[in-house]
Backbone of each chain as nested JSON, in Angstrom:
{
  "chains": [
    {"id": "A", "residues": [
      {"number": 1, "name": "UNK", "atoms": {"N": [120.645, -56.674, -63.491], "CA": [119.9, -55.885, -62.512], "C": [118.441, -55.797, -62.958]}},
      {"number": 2, "name": "UNK", "atoms": {"N": [117.552, -56.317, -62.108], "CA": [116.129, -56.249, -62.408], "C": [115.674, -54.789, -62.431]}},
      {"number": 3, "name": "UNK", "atoms": {"N": [114.695, -54.522, -63.278], "CA": [114.164, -53.157, -63.4], "C": [113.609, -52.661, -62.054]}},
      {"number": 4, "name": "UNK", "atoms": {"N": [112.934, -53.569, -61.342], "CA": [112.344, -53.191, -60.049], "C": [113.424, -52.84, -59.028]}},
      {"number": 5, "name": "UNK", "atoms": {"N": [114.52, -53.589, -59.07], "CA": [115.629, -53.3, -58.157], "C": [116.164, -51.891, -58.418]}},
      {"number": 6, "name": "UNK", "atoms": {"N": [116.318, -51.566, -59.701], "CA": [116.839, -50.247, -60.074], "C": [115.885, -49.156, -59.575]}},
      {"number": 7, "name": "UNK", "atoms": {"N": [114.59, -49.419, -59.775], "CA": [113.58, -48.43, -59.352], "C": [113.661, -48.206, -57.821]}},
      {"number": 8, "name": "UNK", "atoms": {"N": [113.873, -49.298, -57.098], "CA": [113.923, -49.177, -55.626], "C": [115.2, -48.485, -55.173]}},
      {"number": 9, "name": "UNK", "atoms": {"N": [116.291, -48.693, -55.902], "CA": [117.529, -47.973, -55.603], "C": [117.312, -46.469, -55.822]}},
      {"number": 10, "name": "UNK", "atoms": {"N": [116.544, -46.152, -56.855], "CA": [116.27, -44.725, -57.132], "C": [115.373, -44.126, -56.055]}},
      {"number": 11, "name": "UNK", "atoms": {"N": [114.379, -44.905, -55.596], "CA": [113.503, -44.443, -54.508], "C": [114.355, -44.151, -53.265]}},
      {"number": 12, "name": "UNK", "atoms": {"N": [115.255, -45.082, -52.967], "CA": [116.142, -44.914, -51.803], "C": [117.044, -43.685, -51.991]}},
      {"number": 13, "name": "UNK", "atoms": {"N": [117.628, -43.554, -53.165], "CA": [118.542, -42.443, -53.44], "C": [117.888, -41.088, -53.261]}},
      {"number": 14, "name": "UNK", "atoms": {"N": [116.672, -40.954, -53.777], "CA": [115.934, -39.681, -53.625], "C": [115.66, -39.397, -52.153]}},
      {"number": 15, "name": "UNK", "atoms": {"N": [115.359, -40.463, -51.413], "CA": [115.055, -40.314, -49.98], "C": [116.288, -39.823, -49.216]}},
      {"number": 16, "name": "UNK", "atoms": {"N": [117.441, -40.413, -49.519], "CA": [118.688, -39.998, -48.844], "C": [118.992, -38.54, -49.19]}},
      {"number": 17, "name": "UNK", "atoms": {"N": [118.828, -38.183, -50.455], "CA": [119.095, -36.803, -50.882], "C": [118.162, -35.833, -50.15]}},
      {"number": 18, "name": "UNK", "atoms": {"N": [116.908, -36.217, -50.049], "CA": [115.915, -35.348, -49.389], "C": [116.297, -35.162, -47.896]}},
      {"number": 19, "name": "UNK", "atoms": {"N": [116.648, -36.273, -47.235], "CA": [117.049, -36.205, -45.812], "C": [118.272, -35.305, -45.654]}},
      {"number": 20, "name": "UNK", "atoms": {"N": [119.246, -35.495, -46.544], "CA": [120.506, -34.728, -46.479], "C": [120.221, -33.232, -46.636]}},
      {"number": 21, "name": "UNK", "atoms": {"N": [119.403, -32.913, -47.642], "CA": [119.107, -31.496, -47.923], "C": [118.27, -30.873, -46.817]}},
      {"number": 22, "name": "UNK", "atoms": {"N": [117.359, -31.658, -46.245], "CA": [116.542, -31.15, -45.116], "C": [117.44, -30.742, -43.943]}},
      {"number": 23, "name": "UNK", "atoms": {"N": [118.557, -31.437, -43.824], "CA": [119.491, -31.135, -42.732], "C": [120.533, -30.093, -43.146]}},
      {"number": 24, "name": "UNK", "atoms": {"N": [120.386, -29.603, -44.361], "CA": [121.308, -28.572, -44.837], "C": [122.725, -29.075, -45.013]}},
      {"number": 25, "name": "UNK", "atoms": {"N": [122.857, -30.373, -45.324], "CA": [124.196, -30.957, -45.489], "C": [124.503, -31.143, -46.98]}},
      {"number": 26, "name": "UNK", "atoms": {"N": [125.766, -30.9, -47.327], "CA": [126.196, -31.127, -48.712], "C": [126.749, -32.545, -48.824]}},
      {"number": 27, "name": "UNK", "atoms": {"N": [126.997, -32.988, -50.069], "CA": [127.617, -34.305, -50.246], "C": [129.023, -34.31, -49.622]}},
      {"number": 28, "name": "UNK", "atoms": {"N": [129.688, -33.16, -49.694], "CA": [131.018, -33.054, -49.075], "C": [130.922, -33.241, -47.555]}},
      {"number": 29, "name": "UNK", "atoms": {"N": [129.879, -32.663, -46.963], "CA": [129.702, -32.807, -45.508], "C": [129.575, -34.295, -45.137]}},
      {"number": 30, "name": "UNK", "atoms": {"N": [128.765, -35.02, -45.911], "CA": [128.559, -36.449, -45.627], "C": [129.882, -37.207, -45.787]}},
      {"number": 31, "name": "UNK", "atoms": {"N": [130.588, -36.907, -46.874], "CA": [131.862, -37.593, -47.153], "C": [132.861, -37.339, -46.023]}},
      {"number": 32, "name": "UNK", "atoms": {"N": [132.78, -36.129, -45.443], "CA": [133.707, -35.79, -44.345], "C": [133.339, -36.53, -43.055]}},
      {"number": 33, "name": "UNK", "atoms": {"N": [132.07, -36.952, -42.945], "CA": [131.608, -37.573, -41.713], "C": [131.74, -39.095, -41.708]}},
      {"number": 34, "name": "UNK", "atoms": {"N": [131.891, -39.68, -42.889], "CA": [131.98, -41.147, -42.928], "C": [132.803, -41.566, -44.133]}},
      {"number": 35, "name": "UNK", "atoms": {"N": [132.965, -42.86, -44.302], "CA": [133.887, -43.336, -45.345], "C": [133.216, -43.467, -46.713]}},
      {"number": 36, "name": "UNK", "atoms": {"N": [131.991, -42.918, -46.834], "CA": [131.351, -42.931, -48.148], "C": [131.853, -41.694, -48.905]}},
      {"number": 37, "name": "UNK", "atoms": {"N": [132.527, -41.909, -50.031], "CA": [133.087, -40.774, -50.773], "C": [131.968, -39.953, -51.421]}},
      {"number": 38, "name": "UNK", "atoms": {"N": [132.316, -38.738, -51.796], "CA": [131.345, -37.869, -52.468], "C": [130.856, -38.534, -53.763]}},
      {"number": 39, "name": "UNK", "atoms": {"N": [131.799, -39.128, -54.463], "CA": [131.445, -39.789, -55.726], "C": [130.468, -40.934, -55.503]}},
      {"number": 40, "name": "UNK", "atoms": {"N": [130.744, -41.746, -54.467], "CA": [129.842, -42.873, -54.182], "C": [128.464, -42.376, -53.769]}},
      {"number": 41, "name": "UNK", "atoms": {"N": [128.455, -41.33, -52.927], "CA": [127.168, -40.791, -52.468], "C": [126.351, -40.288, -53.662]}},
      {"number": 42, "name": "UNK", "atoms": {"N": [127.009, -39.66, -54.591], "CA": [126.306, -39.145, -55.772], "C": [125.682, -40.302, -56.567]}},
      {"number": 43, "name": "UNK", "atoms": {"N": [126.451, -41.372, -56.739], "CA": [125.943, -42.541, -57.476], "C": [124.761, -43.165, -56.721]}},
      {"number": 44, "name": "UNK", "atoms": {"N": [124.884, -43.264, -55.381], "CA": [123.81, -43.829, -54.551], "C": [122.553, -42.955, -54.654]}},
      {"number": 45, "name": "UNK", "atoms": {"N": [122.732, -41.637, -54.551], "CA": [121.573, -40.732, -54.595], "C": [120.884, -40.78, -55.961]}},
      {"number": 46, "name": "UNK", "atoms": {"N": [121.665, -41.13, -57.003], "CA": [121.06, -41.264, -58.346], "C": [120.492, -42.665, -58.58]}},
      {"number": 47, "name": "UNK", "atoms": {"N": [120.589, -43.509, -57.563], "CA": [119.976, -44.841, -57.668], "C": [120.758, -45.824, -58.511]}},
      {"number": 48, "name": "UNK", "atoms": {"N": [122.021, -45.557, -58.667], "CA": [122.807, -46.412, -59.576], "C": [123.794, -47.332, -58.875]}},
      {"number": 49, "name": "UNK", "atoms": {"N": [123.569, -47.577, -57.599], "CA": [124.452, -48.516, -56.888], "C": [123.678, -49.386, -55.93]}},
      {"number": 50, "name": "UNK", "atoms": {"N": [124.008, -50.69, -56.0], "CA": [123.449, -51.651, -55.061], "C": [124.388, -51.731, -53.867]}},
      {"number": 51, "name": "UNK", "atoms": {"N": [124.317, -50.738, -53.032], "CA": [125.271, -50.519, -51.942], "C": [125.127, -51.597, -50.86]}},
      {"number": 52, "name": "UNK", "atoms": {"N": [126.096, -51.591, -49.953], "CA": [126.121, -52.644, -48.934], "C": [125.456, -52.205, -47.626]}},
      {"number": 53, "name": "UNK", "atoms": {"N": [125.235, -53.203, -46.778], "CA": [124.62, -52.978, -45.454], "C": [125.449, -51.985, -44.643]}},
      {"number": 54, "name": "UNK", "atoms": {"N": [126.776, -52.159, -44.635], "CA": [127.609, -51.279, -43.803], "C": [127.645, -49.857, -44.374]}},
      {"number": 55, "name": "UNK", "atoms": {"N": [127.487, -49.726, -45.688], "CA": [127.381, -48.384, -46.28], "C": [126.091, -47.723, -45.816]}},
      {"number": 56, "name": "UNK", "atoms": {"N": [125.003, -48.505, -45.765], "CA": [123.727, -47.964, -45.281], "C": [123.886, -47.452, -43.839]}},
      {"number": 57, "name": "UNK", "atoms": {"N": [124.574, -48.223, -43.003], "CA": [124.772, -47.802, -41.607], "C": [125.64, -46.544, -41.542]}},
      {"number": 58, "name": "UNK", "atoms": {"N": [126.664, -46.494, -42.393], "CA": [127.557, -45.318, -42.402], "C": [126.772, -44.069, -42.804]}},
      {"number": 59, "name": "UNK", "atoms": {"N": [125.889, -44.212, -43.803], "CA": [125.061, -43.075, -44.242], "C": [124.121, -42.629, -43.126]}},
      {"number": 60, "name": "UNK", "atoms": {"N": [123.522, -43.602, -42.441], "CA": [122.588, -43.264, -41.348], "C": [123.323, -42.47, -40.272]}},
      {"number": 61, "name": "UNK", "atoms": {"N": [124.515, -42.923, -39.957], "CA": [125.286, -42.243, -38.908], "C": [125.651, -40.826, -39.352]}},
      {"number": 62, "name": "UNK", "atoms": {"N": [126.096, -40.7, -40.604], "CA": [126.49, -39.38, -41.111], "C": [125.296, -38.424, -41.154]}},
      {"number": 63, "name": "UNK", "atoms": {"N": [124.117, -38.963, -41.432], "CA": [122.894, -38.147, -41.499], "C": [122.256, -37.992, -40.122]}},
      {"number": 64, "name": "UNK", "atoms": {"N": [122.851, -38.683, -39.125], "CA": [122.34, -38.623, -37.749], "C": [120.885, -39.068, -37.66]}},
      {"number": 65, "name": "UNK", "atoms": {"N": [120.601, -40.188, -38.335], "CA": [119.264, -40.794, -38.232], "C": [119.452, -42.278, -37.929]}},
      {"number": 66, "name": "UNK", "atoms": {"N": [118.422, -42.9, -37.359], "CA": [118.463, -44.343, -37.154], "C": [118.412, -45.035, -38.527]}},
      {"number": 67, "name": "UNK", "atoms": {"N": [119.098, -46.154, -38.687], "CA": [119.106, -46.837, -39.982], "C": [117.703, -47.091, -40.551]}},
      {"number": 68, "name": "UNK", "atoms": {"N": [116.769, -47.436, -39.673], "CA": [115.416, -47.749, -40.187], "C": [114.776, -46.53, -40.838]}},
      {"number": 69, "name": "UNK", "atoms": {"N": [115.207, -45.347, -40.45], "CA": [114.666, -44.117, -41.058], "C": [115.017, -44.055, -42.535]}},
      {"number": 70, "name": "UNK", "atoms": {"N": [116.172, -44.598, -42.888], "CA": [116.574, -44.573, -44.304], "C": [115.693, -45.496, -45.15]}},
      {"number": 71, "name": "UNK", "atoms": {"N": [115.002, -46.423, -44.472], "CA": [114.133, -47.339, -45.23], "C": [112.662, -47.025, -44.965]}},
      {"number": 72, "name": "UNK", "atoms": {"N": [112.396, -45.885, -44.321], "CA": [111.019, -45.533, -43.97], "C": [110.306, -44.892, -45.162]}},
      {"number": 73, "name": "UNK", "atoms": {"N": [110.269, -45.585, -46.246], "CA": [109.655, -45.14, -47.493], "C": [108.962, -46.318, -48.143]}},
      {"number": 74, "name": "UNK", "atoms": {"N": [108.062, -46.058, -49.074], "CA": [107.323, -47.128, -49.739], "C": [108.109, -47.634, -50.949]}},
      {"number": 75, "name": "UNK", "atoms": {"N": [108.611, -48.837, -50.839], "CA": [109.338, -49.436, -51.963], "C": [108.392, -50.237, -52.866]}},
      {"number": 76, "name": "UNK", "atoms": {"N": [107.084, -50.164, -52.575], "CA": [106.082, -50.927, -53.359], "C": [106.498, -52.389, -53.452]}},
      {"number": 77, "name": "UNK", "atoms": {"N": [106.965, -52.917, -52.341], "CA": [107.524, -54.267, -52.304], "C": [106.449, -55.337, -52.503]}},
      {"number": 78, "name": "UNK", "atoms": {"N": [105.247, -55.039, -52.033], "CA": [104.195, -56.053, -52.047], "C": [103.104, -55.723, -53.066]}},
      {"number": 79, "name": "UNK", "atoms": {"N": [103.436, -54.809, -53.992], "CA": [102.391, -54.451, -54.96], "C": [102.75, -54.91, -56.378]}},
      {"number": 80, "name": "UNK", "atoms": {"N": [103.787, -55.796, -56.452], "CA": [104.162, -56.28, -57.811], "C": [103.049, -57.161, -58.388]}}
    ]},
    {"id": "B", "residues": [
      {"number": 1, "name": "UNK", "atoms": {"N": [137.485, -55.545, -42.705], "CA": [136.176, -55.405, -42.067], "C": [136.373, -54.915, -40.634]}},
      {"number": 2, "name": "UNK", "atoms": {"N": [135.833, -53.735, -40.337], "CA": [135.895, -53.205, -38.985], "C": [135.134, -54.12, -38.011]}},
      {"number": 3, "name": "UNK", "atoms": {"N": [135.65, -54.175, -36.787], "CA": [135.019, -55.016, -35.76], "C": [133.568, -54.597, -35.522]}},
      {"number": 4, "name": "UNK", "atoms": {"N": [133.328, -53.293, -35.504], "CA": [131.97, -52.8, -35.268], "C": [131.027, -53.205, -36.396]}},
      {"number": 5, "name": "UNK", "atoms": {"N": [131.541, -53.182, -37.627], "CA": [130.715, -53.603, -38.767], "C": [130.296, -55.062, -38.593]}},
      {"number": 6, "name": "UNK", "atoms": {"N": [131.266, -55.88, -38.198], "CA": [130.989, -57.314, -38.009], "C": [129.931, -57.496, -36.921]}},
      {"number": 7, "name": "UNK", "atoms": {"N": [130.09, -56.745, -35.83], "CA": [129.129, -56.84, -34.721], "C": [127.716, -56.473, -35.2]}},
      {"number": 8, "name": "UNK", "atoms": {"N": [127.645, -55.442, -36.024], "CA": [126.315, -54.994, -36.492], "C": [125.723, -55.982, -37.489]}},
      {"number": 9, "name": "UNK", "atoms": {"N": [126.569, -56.644, -38.272], "CA": [126.066, -57.702, -39.169], "C": [125.486, -58.843, -38.325]}},
      {"number": 10, "name": "UNK", "atoms": {"N": [126.144, -59.106, -37.19], "CA": [125.668, -60.197, -36.322], "C": [124.347, -59.815, -35.654]}},
      {"number": 11, "name": "UNK", "atoms": {"N": [124.239, -58.532, -35.248], "CA": [122.984, -58.035, -34.657], "C": [121.86, -58.195, -35.685]}},
      {"number": 12, "name": "UNK", "atoms": {"N": [122.144, -57.796, -36.924], "CA": [121.141, -57.917, -38.002], "C": [120.782, -59.391, -38.234]}},
      {"number": 13, "name": "UNK", "atoms": {"N": [121.803, -60.235, -38.319], "CA": [121.57, -61.654, -38.602], "C": [120.681, -62.316, -37.57]}},
      {"number": 14, "name": "UNK", "atoms": {"N": [120.933, -62.017, -36.313], "CA": [120.112, -62.592, -35.225], "C": [118.673, -62.098, -35.346]}},
      {"number": 15, "name": "UNK", "atoms": {"N": [118.533, -60.839, -35.736], "CA": [117.188, -60.253, -35.873], "C": [116.407, -60.95, -36.987]}},
      {"number": 16, "name": "UNK", "atoms": {"N": [117.078, -61.176, -38.113], "CA": [116.419, -61.853, -39.248], "C": [116.017, -63.268, -38.837]}},
      {"number": 17, "name": "UNK", "atoms": {"N": [116.92, -63.962, -38.146], "CA": [116.631, -65.331, -37.721], "C": [115.428, -65.34, -36.774]}},
      {"number": 18, "name": "UNK", "atoms": {"N": [115.404, -64.375, -35.852], "CA": [114.295, -64.31, -34.879], "C": [112.967, -64.076, -35.619]}},
      {"number": 19, "name": "UNK", "atoms": {"N": [112.978, -63.109, -36.563], "CA": [111.755, -62.819, -37.333], "C": [111.3, -64.066, -38.1]}},
      {"number": 20, "name": "UNK", "atoms": {"N": [112.263, -64.738, -38.725], "CA": [111.946, -65.939, -39.531], "C": [111.311, -67.021, -38.656]}},
      {"number": 21, "name": "UNK", "atoms": {"N": [111.934, -67.251, -37.493], "CA": [111.454, -68.322, -36.607], "C": [110.104, -67.964, -35.999]}},
      {"number": 22, "name": "UNK", "atoms": {"N": [109.922, -66.66, -35.703], "CA": [108.612, -66.224, -35.164], "C": [107.484, -66.543, -36.156]}},
      {"number": 23, "name": "UNK", "atoms": {"N": [107.831, -66.501, -37.44], "CA": [106.829, -66.775, -38.474], "C": [106.769, -68.26, -38.826]}},
      {"number": 24, "name": "UNK", "atoms": {"N": [107.575, -69.039, -38.121], "CA": [107.561, -70.487, -38.371], "C": [108.111, -70.857, -39.73]}},
      {"number": 25, "name": "UNK", "atoms": {"N": [109.025, -70.038, -40.233], "CA": [109.599, -70.301, -41.562], "C": [110.999, -70.899, -41.422]}},
      {"number": 26, "name": "UNK", "atoms": {"N": [111.306, -71.844, -42.32], "CA": [112.657, -72.423, -42.337], "C": [113.51, -71.626, -43.32]}},
      {"number": 27, "name": "UNK", "atoms": {"N": [114.826, -71.882, -43.306], "CA": [115.701, -71.237, -44.295], "C": [115.301, -71.684, -45.701]}},
      {"number": 28, "name": "UNK", "atoms": {"N": [114.863, -72.95, -45.808], "CA": [114.406, -73.442, -47.114], "C": [113.182, -72.658, -47.598]}},
      {"number": 29, "name": "UNK", "atoms": {"N": [112.283, -72.357, -46.653], "CA": [111.082, -71.59, -47.031], "C": [111.483, -70.23, -47.631]}},
      {"number": 30, "name": "UNK", "atoms": {"N": [112.419, -69.557, -46.954], "CA": [112.859, -68.231, -47.426], "C": [113.52, -68.368, -48.804]}},
      {"number": 31, "name": "UNK", "atoms": {"N": [114.362, -69.377, -48.947], "CA": [115.068, -69.577, -50.227], "C": [114.074, -69.828, -51.361]}},
      {"number": 32, "name": "UNK", "atoms": {"N": [112.963, -70.516, -51.004], "CA": [111.945, -70.814, -52.023], "C": [111.164, -69.554, -52.403]}},
      {"number": 33, "name": "UNK", "atoms": {"N": [111.156, -68.55, -51.526], "CA": [110.343, -67.354, -51.762], "C": [111.116, -66.24, -52.467]}},
      {"number": 34, "name": "UNK", "atoms": {"N": [112.439, -66.331, -52.445], "CA": [113.201, -65.238, -53.083], "C": [114.531, -65.789, -53.572]}},
      {"number": 35, "name": "UNK", "atoms": {"N": [115.334, -64.923, -54.158], "CA": [116.556, -65.421, -54.803], "C": [117.724, -65.529, -53.826]}},
      {"number": 36, "name": "UNK", "atoms": {"N": [117.449, -65.366, -52.512], "CA": [118.531, -65.566, -51.538], "C": [118.61, -67.067, -51.256]}},
      {"number": 37, "name": "UNK", "atoms": {"N": [119.768, -67.657, -51.557], "CA": [119.886, -69.109, -51.366], "C": [119.944, -69.449, -49.869]}},
      {"number": 38, "name": "UNK", "atoms": {"N": [119.699, -70.727, -49.57], "CA": [119.743, -71.191, -48.178], "C": [121.136, -70.926, -47.598]}},
      {"number": 39, "name": "UNK", "atoms": {"N": [122.145, -71.182, -48.423], "CA": [123.522, -70.972, -47.965], "C": [123.8, -69.521, -47.631]}},
      {"number": 40, "name": "UNK", "atoms": {"N": [123.338, -68.625, -48.505], "CA": [123.545, -67.193, -48.267], "C": [122.806, -66.739, -47.02]}},
      {"number": 41, "name": "UNK", "atoms": {"N": [121.577, -67.231, -46.88], "CA": [120.784, -66.834, -45.712], "C": [121.477, -67.269, -44.426]}},
      {"number": 42, "name": "UNK", "atoms": {"N": [122.033, -68.462, -44.45], "CA": [122.728, -68.969, -43.259], "C": [123.922, -68.074, -42.914]}},
      {"number": 43, "name": "UNK", "atoms": {"N": [124.672, -67.676, -43.938], "CA": [125.842, -66.795, -43.712], "C": [125.38, -65.444, -43.176]}},
      {"number": 44, "name": "UNK", "atoms": {"N": [124.293, -64.909, -43.743], "CA": [123.749, -63.62, -43.299], "C": [123.277, -63.715, -41.848]}},
      {"number": 45, "name": "UNK", "atoms": {"N": [122.558, -64.782, -41.533], "CA": [122.025, -64.934, -40.171], "C": [123.163, -65.092, -39.153]}},
      {"number": 46, "name": "UNK", "atoms": {"N": [124.317, -65.609, -39.629], "CA": [125.472, -65.735, -38.736], "C": [126.314, -64.462, -38.703]}},
      {"number": 47, "name": "UNK", "atoms": {"N": [125.851, -63.445, -39.437], "CA": [126.541, -62.157, -39.386], "C": [127.833, -62.098, -40.177]}},
      {"number": 48, "name": "UNK", "atoms": {"N": [127.964, -63.001, -41.125], "CA": [129.243, -63.072, -41.842], "C": [129.193, -62.561, -43.277]}},
      {"number": 49, "name": "UNK", "atoms": {"N": [128.194, -61.778, -43.601], "CA": [128.132, -61.203, -44.954], "C": [127.656, -59.771, -44.913]}},
      {"number": 50, "name": "UNK", "atoms": {"N": [128.404, -58.933, -45.682], "CA": [128.015, -57.547, -45.87], "C": [127.126, -57.485, -47.1]}},
      {"number": 51, "name": "UNK", "atoms": {"N": [125.893, -57.894, -46.924], "CA": [124.947, -58.12, -48.019], "C": [124.53, -56.784, -48.649]}},
      {"number": 52, "name": "UNK", "atoms": {"N": [123.837, -56.923, -49.783], "CA": [123.48, -55.716, -50.548], "C": [122.072, -55.224, -50.218]}},
      {"number": 53, "name": "UNK", "atoms": {"N": [121.808, -54.004, -50.686], "CA": [120.5, -53.361, -50.497], "C": [119.398, -54.234, -51.088]}},
      {"number": 54, "name": "UNK", "atoms": {"N": [119.605, -54.76, -52.299], "CA": [118.533, -55.535, -52.944], "C": [118.321, -56.878, -52.244]}},
      {"number": 55, "name": "UNK", "atoms": {"N": [119.373, -57.41, -51.628], "CA": [119.207, -58.63, -50.833], "C": [118.361, -58.322, -49.607]}},
      {"number": 56, "name": "UNK", "atoms": {"N": [118.578, -57.159, -48.987], "CA": [117.773, -56.762, -47.835], "C": [116.29, -56.677, -48.229]}},
      {"number": 57, "name": "UNK", "atoms": {"N": [116.026, -56.088, -49.4], "CA": [114.631, -55.981, -49.858], "C": [114.046, -57.364, -50.143]}},
      {"number": 58, "name": "UNK", "atoms": {"N": [114.845, -58.239, -50.737], "CA": [114.358, -59.597, -51.05], "C": [114.011, -60.338, -49.752]}},
      {"number": 59, "name": "UNK", "atoms": {"N": [114.853, -60.177, -48.72], "CA": [114.585, -60.819, -47.424], "C": [113.313, -60.264, -46.801]}},
      {"number": 60, "name": "UNK", "atoms": {"N": [113.149, -58.945, -46.878], "CA": [111.944, -58.332, -46.298], "C": [110.697, -58.893, -46.969]}},
      {"number": 61, "name": "UNK", "atoms": {"N": [110.76, -59.0, -48.284], "CA": [109.595, -59.511, -49.015], "C": [109.315, -60.962, -48.632]}},
      {"number": 62, "name": "UNK", "atoms": {"N": [110.379, -61.767, -48.57], "CA": [110.202, -63.191, -48.24], "C": [109.659, -63.359, -46.82]}},
      {"number": 63, "name": "UNK", "atoms": {"N": [110.049, -62.457, -45.917], "CA": [109.58, -62.513, -44.535], "C": [108.25, -61.78, -44.355]}},
      {"number": 64, "name": "UNK", "atoms": {"N": [107.781, -61.167, -45.449], "CA": [106.512, -60.414, -45.436], "C": [106.509, -59.296, -44.39]}},
      {"number": 65, "name": "UNK", "atoms": {"N": [107.624, -58.565, -44.352], "CA": [107.698, -57.391, -43.474], "C": [108.19, -56.203, -44.298]}},
      {"number": 66, "name": "UNK", "atoms": {"N": [107.895, -55.0, -43.821], "CA": [108.438, -53.826, -44.493], "C": [109.959, -53.793, -44.281]}},
      {"number": 67, "name": "UNK", "atoms": {"N": [110.733, -53.325, -45.27], "CA": [112.192, -53.3, -45.115], "C": [112.656, -52.619, -43.827]}},
      {"number": 68, "name": "UNK", "atoms": {"N": [111.977, -51.55, -43.431], "CA": [112.442, -50.832, -42.219], "C": [112.336, -51.721, -40.98]}},
      {"number": 69, "name": "UNK", "atoms": {"N": [111.456, -52.709, -41.022], "CA": [111.322, -53.625, -39.884], "C": [112.61, -54.426, -39.675]}},
      {"number": 70, "name": "UNK", "atoms": {"N": [113.296, -54.716, -40.772], "CA": [114.543, -55.481, -40.662], "C": [115.639, -54.66, -39.984]}},
      {"number": 71, "name": "UNK", "atoms": {"N": [115.441, -53.332, -39.963], "CA": [116.457, -52.483, -39.32], "C": [115.942, -51.892, -38.012]}},
      {"number": 72, "name": "UNK", "atoms": {"N": [114.795, -52.402, -37.565], "CA": [114.182, -51.852, -36.344], "C": [114.824, -52.468, -35.098]}},
      {"number": 73, "name": "UNK", "atoms": {"N": [116.086, -52.335, -34.995], "CA": [116.88, -52.862, -33.886], "C": [117.952, -51.841, -33.539]}},
      {"number": 74, "name": "UNK", "atoms": {"N": [118.556, -51.982, -32.346], "CA": [119.572, -51.035, -31.906], "C": [120.947, -51.489, -32.399]}},
      {"number": 75, "name": "UNK", "atoms": {"N": [121.502, -50.764, -33.331], "CA": [122.836, -51.094, -33.825], "C": [123.916, -50.354, -33.029]}},
      {"number": 76, "name": "UNK", "atoms": {"N": [123.498, -49.641, -31.951], "CA": [124.447, -48.867, -31.147], "C": [125.293, -47.973, -32.044]}},
      {"number": 77, "name": "UNK", "atoms": {"N": [124.63, -47.36, -33.012], "CA": [125.339, -46.571, -34.019], "C": [125.926, -45.292, -33.435]}},
      {"number": 78, "name": "UNK", "atoms": {"N": [125.233, -44.75, -32.437], "CA": [125.649, -43.442, -31.923], "C": [126.263, -43.561, -30.525]}},
      {"number": 79, "name": "UNK", "atoms": {"N": [126.647, -44.772, -30.161], "CA": [127.196, -44.933, -28.805], "C": [128.674, -45.29, -28.849]}},
      {"number": 80, "name": "UNK", "atoms": {"N": [129.322, -45.124, -30.051], "CA": [130.763, -45.48, -30.145], "C": [131.598, -44.504, -29.322]}}
    ]}
  ]
}
């Protein structure tokens, strides 16, 4: 796992956590709404999983946001 | 693999192909720009792979678009 990939997973994880908390939802609430378990969500929010496309869609649905909103953050993709 | 997941992978794949072709890039060009092989890109564009988060970022970089642009399509997520 490249260091940059890990950093971007962490950027994404913090963003998902922030969105979830802004909506007043717990990890249990998300787990109840989709097939992402509480344990998996915790690992994702800590930036320690290279999750799949369908997991991203499941999270977007559970958070009631469009998928692109989950990527509406600066991953510093073009500043390497 | 749920039928809806497959459909959304196909929606994504067509979108990536459209973006690539709009930029006049071949699958070989994309493969040369990032670690996604030509074979993998072809499978993704045909909607037959549940690819990872870091692959999505690699594709965005190779296509010179922000990651959220790759998800700026209607996945009919909330119309089930």
